[in-house]
C-alpha positions in Angstrom: -62.8 45.8 38.6 -59.6 43.7 40.3 -59.3 40.1 40.1 -57.5 37.4 42.3 -57.3 34.3 40.9 -56.3 31.4 44.0 -54.0 29.0 42.2 -51.9 27.1 45.0 -53.4 24.4 45.6 -52.2 20.9 44.3 -55.3 18.5 43.2 -54.7 15.4 45.2 -57.5 14.1 44.0 -56.4 14.3 40.9 -53.6 12.5 41.1 -52.0 10.6 39.3 -52.7 13.3 36.7 -52.2 16.3 38.7 -48.4 16.5 40.7 -46.6 18.7 42.4 -44.8 20.8 40.0 -47.8 20.2 37.7 -51.0 20.5 39.7 -54.6 20.2 38.7 -54.7 24.0 37.9 -52.5 23.7 34.8 -54.1 20.2 33.5 -56.5 20.1 30.2 -59.7 18.8 32.0 -62.2 19.8 29.5 -60.2 20.0 26.3 -60.8 23.7 26.3 -57.2 24.5 27.9 -55.9 24.4 31.4 -58.5 25.1 33.9 -56.3 28.3 34.9 -56.4 29.7 30.7 -60.2 28.3 31.4 -60.5 31.0 34.0 -58.5 33.6 33.1 -60.6 33.3 29.5 -63.9 33.6 31.7 -62.6 36.7 33.2 -62.6 38.5 30.0 -63.1 42.1 30.3 -64.1 42.4 33.8 -60.7 43.8 34.5 -57.5 44.5 32.4 -54.2 42.7 32.7 -52.5 44.9 35.7 -55.7 44.8 37.5 -55.8 40.5 37.6 -53.5 39.1 40.6 -52.7 34.9 40.7 -51.4 33.5 44.3 -50.2 30.2 44.2 -47.3 29.0 45.4 -43.4 29.6 44.7 -42.6 26.5 43.4 -45.3 26.2 41.3 -44.9 30.0 40.4 -43.0 28.9 37.3 -45.0 27.2 35.4 -48.1 29.5 36.4 -46.1 32.2 34.6 -45.2 30.3 31.5 -49.4 29.3 31.6 -50.2 32.7 31.7 -47.7 34.9 29.6 -48.5 37.5 27.9 -51.9 37.8 30.1 -50.8 38.7 33.6 -47.9 40.7 34.4 -45.2 38.5 35.6 -45.3 40.7 39.1 -48.8 40.2 39.9 -48.2 36.7 39.9 -47.1 35.8 43.3 -45.5 32.9 45.0 -46.2 31.8 48.7 -43.1 30.5 50.5 -45.0 28.2 51.8 -49.6 27.1 52.0 -51.5 28.8 54.5 -55.1 28.6 53.2 -57.3 30.9 51.8 -57.8 33.5 54.3 -53.5 34.7 54.0 -54.3 34.4 50.7 -56.9 36.7 49.9 -55.4 39.6 52.6 -52.1 39.2 51.1 -54.1 39.6 47.7 -56.3 42.8 49.1 -53.1 44.1 50.4 -51.0 44.0 47.5 -53.8 45.4 45.5 -54.9 48.3 47.3 -51.2 49.5 46.7 -51.6 50.0 43.3 -55.3 50.1 42.6 -56.9 52.1 45.6 -59.7 50.2 47.4 -61.7 49.1 44.3 -64.0 46.0 44.1 -61.9 42.8 44.2 -63.6 39.8 42.9 -61.8 36.2 44.0 -62.1 33.0 42.2 -60.5 29.6 42.4 -58.3 28.6 39.7 -59.8 25.2 39.2 -63.6 25.4 38.9 -65.7 25.2 35.4 -68.3 28.2 34.8 -70.5 28.4 32.0 -71.8 30.2 29.8 -69.1 32.9 30.7 -71.7 35.7 29.7 -73.8 35.0 32.2 -70.8 34.9 34.7 -69.4 38.2 33.6 -73.0 39.8 33.9 -73.9 38.5 37.4 -70.1 39.9 38.7 -70.8 43.3 36.8 -73.9 43.2 39.1 -71.8 42.4 41.8 -69.9 45.0 41.6 -72.9 47.3 41.3 -73.9 46.6 44.4 -70.8 46.9 46.5 -70.6 50.6 45.1 -73.8 51.1 47.8 -72.9 48.5 50.4 -70.2 47.8 52.8 -70.1 44.0 52.2 -68.8 40.6 52.0 -70.4 39.1 48.9 -70.6 35.8 47.7 -72.3 34.1 44.9 -75.2 31.2 45.8 -75.3 28.5 43.1 -79.0 26.9 43.3 -78.5 23.2 43.4 -79.3 20.7 41.1 -79.0 18.0 43.4 -78.5 16.6 47.0 -74.4 17.1 47.0 -72.6 15.6 49.9 -69.5 17.4 48.2 -70.3 21.0 48.2 -70.9 23.5 51.4 -74.8 25.2 51.6 -75.8 29.1 52.6 -79.0 29.4 54.3 -80.5 32.7 53.0 -82.7 35.2 54.8 -84.2 38.6 52.9 -83.6 40.2 49.9 -81.6 43.6 50.5 -81.1 44.3 46.9 -82.5 44.3 43.6 -81.5 45.4 39.8 -83.5 43.8 37.7 -83.0 40.1 37.6 -80.0 40.2 40.3 -80.5 40.5 43.3 -78.6 40.2 47.0 -79.6 38.4 50.0 -78.8 38.2 53.7 -76.8 35.3 54.8 -78.6 33.3 57.6 -75.8 30.9 57.7 -73.0 28.2 56.6 -73.6 25.0 56.7 -70.6 22.0 56.0 -70.7 19.3 54.1 -73.6 17.6 55.0 -74.5 14.0 54.6 -77.0 12.4 52.1 -80.3 13.2 54.0 -79.2 16.3 55.3 -77.9 17.5 51.7 -82.0 16.1 50.7 -83.0 18.7 53.7 -81.3 21.1 52.8 -82.5 21.4 48.9 -85.7 21.5 49.7 -86.0 24.3 52.0 -84.4 26.1 49.7 -80.5 26.6 50.8 -78.1 27.5 47.7 -74.2 25.5 46.8 -71.7 28.0 48.4 -69.5 28.5 45.5 -66.1 29.7 46.7 -66.3 32.6 44.9 -66.4 36.3 46.2 -66.3 39.5 46.1 -65.5 42.8 48.4 -64.0 46.1 48.6 -60.0 45.4 49.3 -60.2 47.6 52.8 -63.4 45.5 53.9 -62.0 42.2 53.8 -59.0 43.7 55.2 -61.0 45.2 58.2 -62.7 41.9 58.8 -59.5 39.9 58.9 -58.3 42.8 61.6 -61.4 42.3 63.6 -61.9 38.4 63.5 -57.9 37.0 62.0 -56.0 39.5 64.8 -53.1 37.3 64.0 -53.2 37.1 60.3 -54.0 41.1 60.5 -50.7 41.6 62.4 -48.7 39.5 60.4 -50.2 41.5 57.0 -49.4 44.7 59.0 -45.8 43.7 58.9 -45.7 42.8 55.1 -47.1 45.9 54.4 -44.3 47.8 56.8 -41.6 45.7 54.9 -42.3 46.2 51.1 -41.7 49.4 52.3 -37.9 49.0 52.2 -37.7 45.3 50.9 -38.6 42.9 48.1 -41.7 41.1 48.0 -40.1 37.5 47.8 -37.8 38.7 51.3 -40.9 40.0 52.9 -42.8 37.0 52.5 -40.4 34.8 53.2 -39.7 36.1 56.4 -43.1 37.0 57.5 -46.0 35.0 55.6 -45.5 31.0 57.1 -46.3 33.4 60.8 -49.8 33.1 59.3 -52.4 31.5 61.0 -53.1 28.5 58.6 -57.3 29.2 57.8 -60.0 29.5 55.4 -61.2 32.6 54.4 -64.9 31.1 54.9 -64.2 30.0 58.4 -62.1 32.7 59.7 -64.0 35.5 58.4 -67.6 35.0 56.4 -68.9 32.9 58.9 -68.0 35.3 61.9 -68.7 38.7 59.9 -71.8 40.7 60.5 -72.0 42.0 56.7 -71.8 39.4 54.4 -74.7 39.2 52.0 -75.1 36.5 49.1 -75.6 36.9 45.2 -78.3 33.8 43.7 -76.8 33.1 40.1 -78.0 30.7 37.6 -74.7 29.7 35.7 -74.0 26.1 35.6 -71.0 25.4 38.6 -69.3 22.8 39.4 -66.2 22.9 41.8 -64.2 20.0 39.9 -63.3 18.3 42.9 -62.9 14.9 41.5 -62.1 12.2 38.8 -65.8 12.1 38.6 -65.8 15.6 37.2 -65.1 14.0 33.7 -68.3 12.6 33.5 -69.9 15.9 33.8 -68.5 17.2 30.3 -67.6 13.7 28.6 -71.1 11.9 26.9 -71.6 8.2 28.2 -71.5 5.3 25.7 -75.0 3.2 26.0 -73.3 1.1 29.1 -72.8 4.6 30.9 -69.1 4.2 30.3 -67.2 7.6 29.9 -64.0 7.7 28.4 -61.2 10.2 27.2 -58.3 8.5 25.6 -58.2 5.1 23.8 -60.0 2.2 26.0 -61.9 -1.1 25.3 -64.7 -2.2 27.7 -65.6 -5.8 27.7 -69.3 -6.7 29.8 -68.6 -3.4 31.7 -70.6 -0.6 32.9 -70.5 2.8 34.3 -66.5 2.9 34.5 -64.7 6.4 33.9 -61.4 6.3 32.0 -58.9 8.5 31.3 -55.9 7.4 29.3 -54.5 9.3 26.7 -51.2 7.9 26.7 -51.9 4.3 26.5 -54.5 2.1 25.8 -56.8 0.9 28.8 -58.8 -2.5 28.2 -61.4 -3.6 31.2 -63.2 -6.5 31.4 -66.2 -7.7 33.3 -65.6 -4.8 36.1 -68.4 -1.9 36.6 -68.2 1.5 38.7 -64.5 2.2 38.5 -62.5 5.0 37.7 -59.2 4.2 35.7 -56.5 7.0 35.2 -53.2 6.4 33.9 -50.8 9.4 34.1 -47.3 8.5 32.8 -45.4 6.7 35.2 -48.4 5.7 37.3 -51.9 4.2 37.3 -54.9 4.5 39.6 -57.5 2.2 39.9 -60.2 2.8 42.4 -63.9 2.4 42.8 -66.3 5.6 41.8 -68.1 6.2 45.0 -64.6 6.0 46.4 -62.9 9.0 44.2 -62.8 11.7 46.8 -60.3 9.6 48.7 -57.5 9.4 46.1 -55.6 11.8 48.3 -55.0 9.4 50.7 -53.3 7.6 48.0 -51.1 10.8 47.9 -50.8 10.9 51.8 -49.4 7.6 51.7 -46.8 8.4 49.0 -45.4 11.1 50.9 -45.3 8.9 54.0 -43.2 6.2 52.1 -40.6 9.4 51.1 -42.4 8.6 47.7 -42.1 12.5 46.7 -40.6 11.5 43.2 -44.3 10.6 41.7 -46.1 12.9 44.0 
């Protein structure tokens, strides 16, 4: 099985710990190693080292190489000249993998999700690969919701199209964007699944659907493939890649294709979307405070504290996030955790690239 790990983001909602040159996927947020390393360990025996491809951006490639040294060949770690969202990333990886390995099933994983237990994850991926042996499909993996979450996309499911033991595949009846709280409750009650952002398909299948639904991207990929016959990859990408449309694989292909299916999965999944994630992997004290690092809380409850490098003391405050990381300190209300990326945008506007 081929594996693409998408590791090009910055993780702006995890500022100030996540920075341009040390992004979220290189942070240890669980106590088990970096998110990228945890993802690689989860892949386990699904793929050999030379079957794993990591796409990141050119600026981060050196740090990624250092993190995966000995686990992934350097030539399989590709740096995009600039981020163009997930559709160009997927298309490029499918093109490169097919050149070496042919039209094998390709598993696509974000580098910064938490999935456990790992063996149950691998069982589901093996079942997905068996499904693709006889079906020309774009397969996504749907997670049964545990709450009415407004930060995730949802999948409406239709009839079953395949079953093997406990594994089943359903038709996708529609993709639903991040809903309001009321709408999220309705979607959960109606049996919709969370859209995990993990996919599997044959390289040729996704390239064919890119050709149909994103012809401008397909043209760029054809020029890249032609160029690889005579020039190094970096040179070809520097010339062509920024001409690709910046569009997600979900919006550009999955929502338009007629061969999309979903495999419901029963493992625990978290997309590690904001500092609130810390509350999912660390125990709270009797007052509901969750802390990583040296801290004192007096008359405060339901706070989230991350401070590996200094003591943080809170007095008489509730429901705040405090993150101390090097030369910056973040304080925000817990219900505004998604807005931390606005701090990064403002710092960029001020020209403070030294701190993002």
